[in-house]
N, C-alpha and C positions, 0 to 999 in steps of 0.2 A: 494570428490576430489584428485583422486591419480593421480602423475603426470607420472606415465606410460600409464595411459589413456588418456594424452594428447600428446604422442609420435606419432601423426599419423596425415596425412594431413586430411584437413576436406574439402571436396569436394563434393557438390550437397547433402548436408545435412549425408552426412555418413563419420565414422569414416574409415580410411584406410591407407595402406602404400603405397609409392610413387613406381611408376613405374621404377626409372631410378636403380632398384638393388645396388645403392651406398647408406653407412651407412653414419649419421652423429651423434657423441656424443656430448650430450648436457652437459657440465661441470660446475663444480660449481669452479670459479676462485679464490677463497680463497685455497681450499682444494685439487682441482684436480679431487673430486669426480664424478663420472656419476650418472647424475641426471637420464637420460632417453636416449634412442638411436632412431634416426629416420630411415627409410627410405626415401631417400629424392623423392623431385619430379622432375618429366621428363617434356619434353616440350608438353607431351601428356596430361599429368596430368593439366598443364597449361590450354592447350585448353578446357579439361572438366572442368575446375574450371569456365572458362570466359562463355562457352556456357551455365553452369548451374545459373551464375549469370545473363543472359541476359532472360534466361527464367522466373526465379523466380520473377524478376523485373517485368513481364507484370501481374504475379499474385498479387505483392506488389500493383500494380497501383490501385486496384479493393478494395482493405481492406479501410474499413471506417478510415479517419483521425485519430478519436478519440480513437479507436483502434491502430492503428500504436503509438500514443502518450501512450497509456497503456503498449504496447510491450517494450517499451522502457525503461518505469519507471521502468518495470519488472526487466530489466538487474542491477538497480540499487539496486533494492532489492535481487538479486543474490548476489551482490558484498558485500552487509553489512552483509547477511547471512554467506559468508565464507570470511570475512577481513581478519581472522587470515591464514588461509590458504594460502590468496592469498600474507599478507604480508610475510610468511615464502619461497615462490618460489620466490619473489622480492630479498629475502634477498641471498637465495641460487643459483639462476640463474645469478644474476648481482652481486655480492658483495653489494649490497646496505646495508646500515645500518635500524634496525627497524625504524628510525626517518624519512629516506628519503622512506621508505616504505609507511608510515602513509602518509607523504606528497604526493607521488604519487595517493594513491588512494584516497584523497581527491578531486587532481584536476581530475581525472576520474570521479567520481561521479557527480562533477558539470558539466563537460564538457557533459555526458548523459542525466544530467539534462536539460539543454541548450535544445540539439538535441530533446529532446522529445519535443519540444513546435512546431519544425519546421513542421509536419505535417500539424497545424492548421495556419500556415504562409504564405502558396502558394498562395499568394493574387495574383490578375491580375488586369490589369486596361483597361478603356474605354475611349478611346481617340478620340476628334475630328478628322473629315474630312475637307480637302480644296474641295472635292465633296460632292454637294447637296446629302442627302438621304442618306448616307452611314456613318457607324462607325467603328472604329478600335478597336479592341479587341486583348490587351496583356495577353497570359497566361503564368504562370511560371510552368515549367514543370520540372520533375529531368533530368539530363542530359545524362543519361542511366546507364552504367556502369562504376566503377570509378575503376582503379587500384591504390594501397596503399603500399607502399615501406616505411619501417619503419626502425629506428637505436636501438642502443644495451642501450643507456645510461637511457632514460625515455622509453622504449618502451610501457609499458601499457597504459601510457598517450598518447604517441606521435603516438601510432598506433590508439589510440581512438578517439585522435584530430580530424582524417579527418574518420574513420569508422562512428563513429556514428552519426556524422551532416550528412555524405552521406547516409547511412541508411533513417536518419528522413528526408532528401529531397526527399527519392522518391526511390532513387538506387541502384543497384546492385551493390557488394562489392567486388574483389579480393585483399586477404591482404597476402604479402609476409612479412614476419619478418626479421630482419637480422639473420644470421646463429650463432651468439652467444647469441641470446635472444628468442627462438623460441617459448618458452612457453609464457613467459611474455608479449611478442609482438605479438602473433600470435595464439595459439592452445588454449589458457587460453581464447581470446575473442572471439573465435568462440564457444565455450560451454558456455559462459554466454549468448549469443545471443540464443545458441540452446534452454537452461533452458528457456528464456524469451519468445520464441514464434515465433521468424521469419520464414517465408517459407521458407522450405528447399531450399538451394542453393542461397539464397539471399545472403548469408555472406561465401565465402569462405577461406580457409587458406592454404597456400602453404607453405610449408618448402624447399628449394632447396639452392643451390650458381649456382653463374653466370658461373663458369666452365662448369653446367650441362645445363643450360638452355639459355646462352647467351644472346641476345636483346630481347629472344622471350615473355617476360611479356611486355614489353612496347611496342611492334613493333604489337602484336594482333590484329585484325582488330577490336575487339568488345570494349574495354575500350575506352571513349570519354576523360578521364581524367587520368593523371596520378600524381599522390600526393606524393612527395618524401619530405624524413627530412632526411639529413646525412652531408656528405663533400661537400664543394663547388666543389673539382675537380670531384666527381661522379656525383653530381648534376648540373654541365652543361653540361657532356655527356646526360645525361638521358634527360635533357631539350629539348637539339640541336635534339635528338633522337623522344621524341614526337612532338615538331613542325615538323619535317620532314616526320611523319606519320599521319599529321594534328589531333594532342592530345592534349589539352591544359595541359601543366606544371602547378602544384603547386610547389614551391619549397621553402622549409626551410633548410636553408644551414648554415655555419659555423658564426663564431664571434671573435672578437677581443675588447671585450668590454673594453672602459675607463671608472674607477673610480676615479672622481675628486674631491679633497677636498680643498678646497679654505680656505683663511686664518683664516677665519671668521666661520668656520667651529665646531660644537663640537666634537673634535678629539676621546673623548672618544666613544663615539656611532659612529661615522666614523670607527672606529677601529674593534667594533662588526659588521658592517653591511658590511665593506670590508672582513672579516673574512669568513662571510655567504656567499659573494657574488662567493669567490671563491674556497671556499673546500668544498662546499655543494656533495655531493655525488663524492666527489674526484676530483672536479672540471670537472668532464665529463657532460658537458652542455652548450650547444650553448651560451647560454645568461652571462655564468660564467664572472667575470672581471680579463684579462686577464693582463691587466696596471693598476698600480693605480699610478696614477699623483696627487704630493703634491706640494701644495707654497712652496718656501723655507724657508719661515718664519717659518712654525711649522714641515718642512722635519724633523729634528731628534727627535722632540717629536713625530709625527708619527709614526717614524721607529723603535724605541726604545718600543713604546707602541701594537705596531701591532706584531713585533717579537716575544715579550713575550707571547703574545695571541696565537700566531700561534705555539709557544714552547709546549704549553699545550695539542693541540690536538693529542688525543691518536690513533695510528694505529693499527691494527689487525684484529680478527676475526668480519667480521660485524653481525654476529649473538649474539654476548656478547652486555652485556648493557653496555655502557658507551665510547662503541667505535665510534669514529666518521668518521676517515678514515679509507675505507676497501679498496679492490685490485682494481687496473685498470683493465677492463673488459679482458685482452688477452697480450701474451707478446710483440705483434708489437708494443704496446701502451706503455708499460714500457721500452720497448728500444729506441721507439723514444724520451722518455720524457730524457733518459739517455744523450741521444746525445746534444738535445737541453741544458739543463743543462751543459753540459762540453764545447758547443759552446761557451754561455752565457759567463762563466765563463773565458774562453779564450778570449772573445773580450775584457772584464775588467769589467763586473758585477762583485760585492762584494756578496757572500753568507752569508747572516745574519743568515739565517736557513739553513742547508746542511741538508736534510733526507737521510735514506739510502735507496737503492733500494734491496730487497731481492726478487727475482721472479718476480709478479705482484703487491708485496703490496711495494707502494712508498709512503714513507713518505714526508711530507710538505718540500718545499724549497721556501725560501724568497731570491731576489736574487734584490739588492740596487744598487745605481748609474747605472742605465741602462740608453743608450740612444735612443731616436726614431729609428735609425739606424739599433741597432743590430738584427741580427735574432729571438731572444727571444721575442721582441718588436711586432716583423711582422708579425710570425706564431701564428697559433691559440695553445695555450697549452692546450692541454685537460688533463689536470689532475691536482695533487696538487702543483702546480709550479707557482709563480707569481713574475710579475717585478714591480718595484718601479721607477719611475721618476719623480725627482724633475721639477719644473716650475717657472718662475720669473711673469709672466703676463697672466691675463685671456686670453688674444689674445694668448698668444705661447701655453697655455692649448687646447684651441680649433686647434689648428694647429696639436698637436701631437695627439690628437684624432681623427680628420678626416685623421691623416697620415696612413691609412690603407686601403687595398682594401675591408675590412668588414663594414657591417653596420648595427647591429643588435640591439644591447642594448647598456644602458650605465648608469653612476647614477652621482647626483653634488651632493656634501654638501656645504652646507653654512647656516650660520644663517639670511640670507635675501632671500627668497623664492622667491619675483619676480625677483631678478638678476639670481637667478639660471634655472628659468624656462625662461629668457631671453638667458643666454647661454644655455640652452638646445636645443633651436630654432637653433641654427649655429653649432650643432654637427648632422652629416650626419648619423643618424642612423635612423631605424625606431620605437624606442619604446627610450626612457629615463626617468630616476626616479630621482625625488628630494630629499635628504635625504630618501633614501630609499635603498633597494639594488638593484644590476643588476639582478636577478632572479625573474622575474616577469612573470605572466601568468593567466589571467583571463578570464572567459567564453564568456562575453558579450562584449571585449574590442578587437579591431584590432589588432591582432599579426603576423608582419612578419618584413623583412629587407628590407632593402636599398644595393645597389653595390652588389657586391658578395654573399650576406646573404642570397639573397632569391628571389621569385618573387609572387606577389600574397598575399592576406591577409586572416588570418582565424580568427575564434570563432563568434557567436554572428551571425549579421544581415550578416556580411562578408563570413562567409563558408556557409549561404544559397544561396549568391550570386555566389559564386565560385562552388557550386553543383548544380546549376541549370542555365536553359537556359530559353531565351522569345522569346515566338513563337508569331507572330501576326497573327491572323486572322480577316479579314476585314468583313464586311456584307453590301451587297449593298442591300438597302431597295426598291428601284426602277428600272430604267434604266437609263445608262450612253448615253451622247451622244455622238459620236464619228466622228472624222474629216473626215473621208471617208469610 
């Protein structure tokens, strides 16, 4: 697998340059080296991709479900055979560490394995009728063609999270990866499924930018579903655009997860879990713990141990062993973090750990004595920066946790598990974990957010529901009597 070979559009089963004539340099965020160059896709390429997916889907309909399963399982075999090269591109293109790469590849393999069961789970129902001599049949059928827009942070997994289930449920797919992760989130996935043996055109990958295509990817008449993972601001626009054009939006958006440490928690364990929850992949995960809420009775003990732990996290070249913190994905992310840290300190936050920012390399920062109304507590901190907020009562902790427009993930640490569960029920999130980290994603468990963290649920049976529709066909074995 040579990266330059993946620097093309993958449309109708062919690797070709985009028709726009404009170039996109895919760069390593740590050292600015150019990995490869793309000629980006035009609106005409978007149309070609959707037309190809529509035609190939009709061919996919005719493929035996057991063969579909085998093809999807072939994708896993290809990943396993090329795992070292895939790990390398995650490090180079995303600034991810080797640890992050292994974590992401494991998630991808499990997701495809679950999607491989979908062709054998397209079950229908026969239901009774109010009319004599009649039966009602419900057929589960593919939605048609799915448009997938993926982000830059975990692009291999977050693209695959929609692509594999959509294919397994019988759909055609057009994937548009983020311009900062066009290989890992896009053409690599095209290559994997090409090698796995899907029909030509069933999966298409278009690498482009919004300045070139505008709203064409969402507004195109062919796709029935638009699956978007990214920021809440962009997701809100895409969701409205999809509904306006009578398409179903699936939205996995931002988060502002609270990591709550009660007075009876195991402090040393909570420190480890909080560190992982915040600093994995530089904090560039929607489920990352943005706010750590600590009971006042253990606040100082926790803060001291947490700051000491964070101070040991090494930042630098993600390809080197032992490095935990690599670069954030682009200059815009680094600039935003720098401004948020500065405003937090201006508003009274105390930097217990104050990391340097050198280009895109943002060293860890821990802000203590944060109040819930501060900007750093209200905004999603998409980087290695975290707030610590003290609380006095369980009710106060719940109120602080819920004082956000987001509702994606969370964690509660306590020695009383049922107390943790009862408290978790009161936190307005789609997911929350007792004595665990905020970052969790399992292939058969419903995944999704509340409030401005998204719409819909993915994984397992929920993905099968989202990427299919039910068709009612009734059969009258006799003749009805009509009133006129």
